[in-house]
C-alpha positions in Angstrom: -8.3 17.9 -6.5 -8.6 15.9 -3.3 -5.9 15.8 -0.6 -3.4 13.0 -1.1 -0.5 11.4 0.6 2.7 9.9 -0.9 3.4 6.5 0.7 7.0 5.3 -0.1 7.3 1.6 -0.8 10.5 0.3 0.6 10.4 -2.8 -1.6 12.6 -0.6 -3.9 14.9 0.8 -1.2 18.5 -0.1 -0.8 18.5 -2.7 1.9 22.1 -2.0 2.9 20.9 1.4 4.0 17.3 0.7 5.0 17.3 2.6 8.3 18.8 5.6 6.6 16.4 5.5 3.7 13.4 5.3 6.1 14.7 8.3 8.1 15.0 10.2 4.8 11.4 9.4 4.0 10.4 10.8 7.5 12.4 13.9 6.8 10.4 14.3 3.5 7.1 14.3 5.5 6.2 10.6 4.8 5.1 9.2 8.2 3.5 6.0 6.7 5.7 3.5 4.9 4.4 0.7 2.6 5.8 -2.7 3.5 5.4 -5.5 0.9 5.4 -9.1 2.2 5.6 -11.7 -0.7 5.8 -15.4 -0.2 6.9 -16.8 -3.6 3.6 -18.6 -3.7 0.7 -16.1 -4.0 3.1 -14.0 -6.0 6.4 -15.0 -7.8 8.8 -13.2 -5.4 10.1 -13.6 -1.9 10.6 -10.4 0.2 10.4 -9.1 3.7 8.9 -10.3 7.0 8.0 -9.0 10.5 11.6 -9.3 11.8 12.5 -6.3 9.7 9.7 -4.2 11.4 10.9 -5.4 14.8 14.4 -4.3 14.0 13.1 -0.9 12.9 11.1 -0.5 16.1 13.9 -1.7 18.3 16.2 1.0 16.8 13.5 3.6 17.8 12.7 4.7 14.3 9.3 6.3 14.8 7.2 5.6 11.7 4.0 3.7 11.0 3.6 0.9 8.4 1.1 -0.1 5.8 1.7 -3.8 5.6 0.6 -5.4 2.3 0.4 -9.2 2.6 0.9 -10.9 -0.8 0.8 -14.4 0.7 -1.4 -17.4 0.9 -2.6 -18.7 3.3 -2.5 -15.4 5.1 -4.1 -15.9 8.5 -1.1 -17.3 10.3 1.0 -14.3 9.3 -1.3 -11.7 10.7 -0.6 -12.1 14.4 3.2 -11.8 13.7 2.7 -8.1 13.0 1.1 -7.3 16.4 2.8 -4.4 18.2 5.2 -3.5 15.4 3.9 0.0 14.6 1.6 -1.3 11.9 -1.4 1.0 11.0 -2.9 -1.1 8.2 -2.7 -4.7 7.2 -3.9 -5.2 3.6 -4.8 -8.6 2.2 -6.0 -10.0 -1.1 -9.4 -11.6 -1.2 -7.9 -14.6 -3.1 -5.4 -15.2 -0.3 -7.9 -16.6 2.3 -10.8 -19.1 2.2 -12.8 -17.1 4.7 -12.4 -13.4 4.1 -14.7 -12.2 6.9 -12.8 -14.3 9.4 -9.4 -12.8 8.2 -10.8 -9.3 8.5 -11.7 -10.1 12.1 -8.2 -11.4 12.8 -6.7 -8.1 11.6 -9.0 -6.1 13.8 -8.2 -8.4 16.8 -4.6 -7.3 16.8 -5.6 -3.6 16.6 -4.8 -2.8 13.0 -7.0 -1.2 10.4 -8.1 -3.4 7.5 -7.1 -3.0 3.9 -8.4 -5.0 0.9 -6.1 -5.2 -2.2 -7.6 -5.7 -5.6 -5.4 -6.9 -8.5 -5.9 -5.6 -12.0 -8.3 -8.4 -12.9 -9.9 -8.8 -9.5 -13.7 -8.1 -9.5 -15.1 -5.3 -7.4 -17.8 -7.7 -6.3 -15.5 -8.8 -3.6 -16.4 -5.6 -1.9 -20.1 -6.2 -1.8 -20.3 -7.8 1.6 -17.3 -6.4 3.3 -17.1 -2.7 2.4 -18.7 -1.7 5.7 -16.0 -3.5 7.6 -12.8 -2.2 6.0 -10.7 1.0 6.3 -8.7 1.0 3.0 -9.0 -0.3 -0.5 -5.7 -0.8 -2.4 -6.0 -0.8 -6.2 -3.1 -2.6 -7.8 -2.2 -0.8 -11.0 0.3 -3.5 -11.9 0.2 -7.3 -11.4 1.8 -7.8 -8.0 5.2 -9.4 -7.5 7.9 -7.0 -8.6 8.7 -3.3 -8.5 9.5 -1.2 -11.5 6.5 -2.2 -13.6 4.6 0.0 -16.0 1.3 1.5 -14.8 -1.7 -0.2 -16.5 -3.7 2.8 -17.8 -7.0 1.0 -17.9 -6.9 0.9 -14.1 -7.9 4.6 -14.0 -11.5 3.5 -14.7 -11.3 1.1 -11.8 -10.0 3.8 -9.5 -12.9 6.0 -10.5 -15.4 3.2 -10.0 -14.1 2.5 -6.5 -14.1 6.2 -5.6 -17.8 6.2 -6.7 -18.6 3.2 -4.5 -16.9 4.8 -1.4 -18.7 8.1 -1.9 -22.0 6.3 -2.4 -21.6 4.5 0.9 -20.5 7.8 2.5 -17.7 5.9 4.3 -14.3 7.3 5.3 -12.5 4.5 3.4 -9.1 5.4 2.1 -8.5 4.7 -1.6 -4.9 3.8 -2.3 -3.2 3.0 -5.6 0.1 1.0 -6.0 2.2 0.3 -9.1 4.1 2.2 -11.7 3.3 5.6 -10.4 5.6 8.4 -11.5 5.7 12.1 -12.5 3.9 11.5 -15.8 0.8 9.8 -14.4 0.4 10.9 -10.7 -2.0 13.7 -11.6 -4.4 11.4 -13.5 -4.3 8.9 -10.6 -5.2 11.6 -8.0 -7.8 13.1 -10.2 -9.4 9.7 -10.6 -9.9 9.6 -6.8 -6.8 8.3 -5.0 -6.1 9.4 -1.5 -2.8 7.5 -1.1 -0.3 6.9 -3.9 2.2 4.1 -3.1 5.5 4.8 -4.9 8.7 2.8 -4.9 11.0 2.8 -7.9 10.4 6.4 -8.8 11.6 7.5 -5.4 14.3 5.0 -4.5 15.9 4.7 -8.0 16.3 8.5 -8.2 19.5 10.4 -7.3 17.8 12.6 -4.7 14.9 11.1 -2.7 13.9 14.4 -1.2 13.9 16.3 -4.5 11.9 13.5 -6.2 9.2 13.5 -3.4 9.0 17.3 -3.6 8.6 17.1 -7.4 5.8 14.5 -7.1 4.0 16.7 -4.6 4.5 19.8 -6.6 3.2 18.5 -9.9 0.2 16.8 -8.2 -1.1 20.0 -6.7 -0.8 22.1 -9.8 
């Protein structure tokens, strides 16, 4: 089984205690946090923006972010995340008219590039850009809301993308997001995931640290 990282998604966190919750994730060994930006246009929900990341940075909480932009048009949002401790900016191919140009914008502000693929998004979007990206995010639910059920047929898509990455011999990270829990995390990692993005399973539990440890323990058996 390949090495994997659990990436907490703070979309499901308690926003009254966001700083505390992020510090708990750091204590659990999670030094990369998934940050979902939704615009109520590309997806039917409205969530967080760069001002939250600025507040986290200003309060000297040392953690890196994996920013997932579920917004369209997306280009004007990208520069707003400059110098906010963002490691990855991940976009959807459908959110821009000129995907190559958008990839260049992300690189220009010093971030690594992620491409997110919805359940029904074709892998052909990768044909001309796979050499230019750092992360592929497979959505295992339709984006918009936390707490959804994992779509089991996505396991084949994960396996296919893992094959494409290995065939290219590229060090591209394969991430999976949506409906991941104790009952399916093993199959997801065995299918080829490097990162597993987890929200509700962690933040709706009684003990975050215990839940993260349980996820790690069952996945390495």
